[in-house]
N, C-alpha and C positions, 0 to 999 in steps of 0.2 A: 587470524583477519576478523576484525571487528567492524559491525556494519550498523547502521541505525536505520530502520525501516518507518515511514511515516506514510499517510495515505488521504486522500479526498480531503485537500484542503477547502476545496470549494469557494475560492475567492469571488469576490464581487468587487465593482470599483471602489476606490477608498472613500470612506466616507458612507458608504451604504452598508445595510445590514442582511442577514440572510436568517429569516425565522426569529429576528429579535437578536440573534448574536452576533458577533463580528469574527470573521475570521481572519481578518489580519493580525487582530490584537491577540489571539490565540496561537497563531503561527510564531509571533514575534515572541512569544512567552516560550514555545517551545525551542526555538533558535538559541534563545538566551540560556536557557537550562543545557542544551547540547553543548552549546561553546562552554559553559563552565564546567561539565562533569566528562565532556567526550570527545574533548580536543584531539585524542590520541586515535580518534575512530579512522577507519580506511576509507571509509565510503558513506554516505547518506542517499537513501532512494527513497523517492516519493511515486507512490504506484496510482496514479492516476486521478482524474476528476481533481484537477488543479485549480478548475474555475468551475461556478455553478453556470452561468449561461454562456461561457465561452467569449465575453466581449473583450476587445482589445485593452479596455482602460484596465480589468480585472487581470489581463496578464501582465500588465505593468507594473500594478502595484505586486503583485507576487514577485515579480522579478526583482523588486526593489526591496523586500524585505528579504528573499533568498540570498542577496548579495551580502548579506550580514554573517551569512552560515561559515564557519573557518574551516569546514572539511570539506574534500571533494563531495560533488552532488551530480546524482543521474535521475532524471526526470521521464516518466512515463504519462501517457495521456489516457483520459477513461470517456466514457461518453458524454460527460457533460463538456467535454472541450473540443475546440476549435484547433486541427491540426494545421492548417496554415497560419493562423495568429499564433499558434504556440511556436511554430518555427520562426517567425518574424521577432518575438519576444526573446525566445533562447535561440540563436543562432549557433551557437556550441554544441547543441545538442545533436548527437550523429542520428543520420537517417540511412537505412538501407537502401539498396540499388532501384527500389519501386517508390521512394519516397514515403515509406511508411516509419516511424518513429521506434527503428529497432536497432540494436547494436549489440556486441560482445566484448567483454571486457575479462580479459584473461589475467588471474591472479595465481599466487602461490597454493591455494586451496582448490584452485578449480575455475572453469569458466562460467562467468555472470551471462546470463542471457536474458536481454530485456525486451518483451512483447509489446506489440501493439494491438489492441483488439477493440479498437474505435471505428464504428462505422455510421456515417452520418445519417441521421433520421430515424435513428433506434437509440433505445436504452441497452438494450441487449449485447452482448459480445458477441463480434464475429473475428473468424481468423480465416482468410479466404485462401484458395489456392497458392497464390504466390507467396505469402504470407508463410504457410506451411511448408513451401518448398525450402524457402528461408532458413526457417528452423530445422528441417530435417537436413540441410547441409552443415549448420553450426553443432548440432548433436552429432553428426558423423564425424567433424573435425574432433570434438570432445574425445570421442569413441576411437579413434586413430593416434590420439595423443596420450589415451591412458588416463584422461583428466576426468573428474565429477562435473556436472552441471549444477548449476542453481538456476531457477527459473523466476523472473518478477514479470507480474502481468497484472490488469487490471480485474477481469472479471474472473471468478473461480469457473474452472470448466467442470462442475459437478453440482448437483444439487445439496443445498445445505439444510432443506428440512422447511425453510418458510416459505411459503407458497408464493408472497408477491415478490419477494425476491429471485426466487429461485424462475420465475417467469422470464427474468432478464439477465439470466447468468448466462455464459458463453454456449451460443447456438452451435447445434452441428460437433458436440463435444465429442462424439464418437470418432468423426473424421481428425479432429486433434489428438485423440489418445494415439490413435493408428501411428501418427507418426511419432509418438513419444514409446510407444511399445516395444521396438526393437533396442531399444537404449536405455529401459527402466532402471535397470540396476544402475547407469550413470547418474541418474537425476537424483540429486539429495535432498533436495526442497524446493518448493515452489511458496514463495510469497506472494500475495494478492490483495488488493482491497476490495471496493465496491460494496461490500454488504454492511460496513459501519458497526462492526460487532467483534469481540475478541473470540476469535475460533482458532481451533488447531484439530490435527488428526491425520488420516493418511486416505490417499484415494489410489486403489490400483497398487497400492503397495507405495507409493510414493508421499512422502510426509509433507505437510503443507500448514502454512498459519498466516493469519490477518490479524487485524484488530480496530480498536474503534477510530473513528476520524477525527477531523481538528475541531469542526465547526458543531456538528449535530449527529445524533447516532440514529440507528434503527433499534427500536424497542423489541425485546424478545417476547414476541406474542404468536406461538404455534397455532391459536385459533382463528388469528384474522387469514382472511383467504382472498381478500381485494384489495384493500389499500395497505400500503407501507405506513407502519406505525413509527412516530419519531420521539426522539426524547433528548434530552441535554445530560446524558451519563457524561462523566468525565472524558476530555480526549485522552489521548495515549500517544506514544511512540514506542518502538521496540528498539532492545538494542540486543544484537546477534552476535555470539562469539563463537566462530567456526574454526574448526581445527580436524586434523584428517580422522580424528574416531568420533568427532561430535559436534551436534549443532545445538547450543544453547541459546534460547530466546527468552530475555526479561520484557515484560510489558510495562512501563513506567506511567503511571497518572500523575503526570508532572503538575497539574494545576491544583492537587486535592490538598483541601484546607482543613483535614482532619487532624487531631492533636497527635505530634510526634512526641515518644519520650523514651527514657531507658526502661525496658523490662523489668529491671530490676526494682523501680520504684517510680510507677506511674503517679504522676499529679493528678490524673483525672480521676475522681474517686465514683463521680456518679454516672459515667458513661452508658453504662447498660439502661441505668434508669431513665435519662434523658434521651434516647434513641430507642425506646420501647415503643409498641405500637399496641392500644388497647385490644 
């Protein structure tokens, strides 16, 4: 199974910019690259913060751009999104019985579980009792079927060591983990967004990964305790190859403009000199 993971598109209405950047232009470039290189992918997943301010016009612009993607698509919402306007713009995206943007997709490699961690009025993530009950049912179904599970969500359910971002991670993470704990051996990977940084590791023995966003990033600053430091590092999408014995994830900086060359004969003779700093 081949999956494409994108996150945090942060769309604004067409014609407007965000921090001086154009989220629409970047996503258009990403989609063109995906269509060109990964038309054989089984699914693309965008893990939330589809828009920046949640305007209807932003969702409309996003829907227009995503219509050009040539592979199946699953969307999650994040703390910047409006659930009702999302549903209006993407009526084919599945909701659970309580109206949350949650669903399951069964594949040959396991069950893909798509979670909704949005709570109106806060940038922190929340996963209420109703959502936890839904997740417990889905994990129980995975266990009964002898199938592994892959979780997709916006907020990380753990701290990453960057204080301003940790304040707005998933709240009541202990209650979330209590749902996962009985099925921990079934969960092969957690894909998430929210932090606008490349990050991977394991949490309570469960592997996870995330990546940079489409428009703007969060700078790696462990000294900053109050404000989130931003940057315009390269946007990226990830390609995940999932087999019975492995989950291999490549991160692709699709807009990188650095020289490309054959390693046997570099045409760039002064790269180190031109890019050195006194």
